[in-house]
C-alpha positions as CSV (number, residue, x, y, z in Angstrom):
1,M,90.7,222.6,269.1
2,C,93.4,224.7,270.7
3,G,91.6,226.0,273.7
4,G,91.6,229.5,272.4
5,Q,88.7,231.9,271.9
6,A,86.3,230.5,269.3
7,T,85.5,233.3,266.9
8,D,84.1,231.4,263.9
9,L,81.5,228.6,263.3
10,H,82.9,226.1,260.9
11,H,80.6,224.0,258.8
12,L,81.9,220.4,258.9
13,I,80.0,219.6,255.7
14,P,80.4,222.8,253.6
15,R,77.4,224.9,252.9
16,G,78.0,224.7,249.2
17,M,77.3,221.0,249.3
18,G,73.6,221.1,249.8
19,G,72.6,224.7,250.3
20,S,73.3,227.0,253.2
21,K,70.0,226.5,255.1
22,C,70.4,222.7,254.9
23,M,73.8,222.8,256.5
24,D,73.1,225.2,259.4
25,Y,72.3,222.7,262.1
26,V,74.2,222.3,265.3
27,E,75.6,218.8,264.5
28,N,77.3,220.4,261.5
29,L,78.9,223.3,263.3
30,A,82.2,223.5,265.2
31,P,83.3,226.6,267.1
32,L,86.9,227.4,266.1
33,C,89.5,230.2,266.4
34,R,90.2,232.0,263.1
35,Q,93.5,230.1,262.5
36,H,92.0,226.6,263.0
37,H,88.9,227.6,261.0
38,T,91.1,228.5,258.0
39,M,93.0,225.2,258.4
40,A,89.8,223.2,258.5
41,E,88.5,225.0,255.4
42,H,91.6,224.3,253.3
43,D,92.7,220.9,254.6
44,P,90.3,217.9,254.4
45,K,92.5,215.9,256.8
46,Y,92.3,218.6,259.4
47,N,88.6,219.0,258.8
48,A,88.2,215.3,259.6
49,K,90.2,215.8,262.8
50,V,87.8,218.6,263.8
51,K,84.8,216.2,263.2
52,I,86.4,213.5,265.3
53,A,87.2,216.0,268.2
54,L,83.6,217.3,268.1
55,L,82.1,213.7,268.2
56,E,84.4,212.8,271.1
57,Q,83.1,215.9,273.0
58,V,79.5,214.8,272.3
59,I,80.2,211.3,273.5
60,E,81.9,212.6,276.7
61,S,78.9,214.9,277.3
62,I,76.5,212.0,277.0
63,K,78.6,209.8,279.3
64,Y,78.8,212.6,281.9
65,K,75.0,212.9,281.9
66,G,74.8,209.2,282.6
67,K,72.9,208.4,279.4
68,F,75.6,206.3,277.7
């Protein structure tokens, strides 16, 4: 989110909402620095912003590979 070193893996859909093993898939994880991870954990609006940013990166990656 900030371009800094990602130190944490944030679960976009919290592990508590379906069991930890069910939520540990790559589409549900976002690499974040500690500060932004804390923000995403405590602020649903910021968590939504993280989800959108991650989806935008996925879309750009697909476009870059010429598959979209």
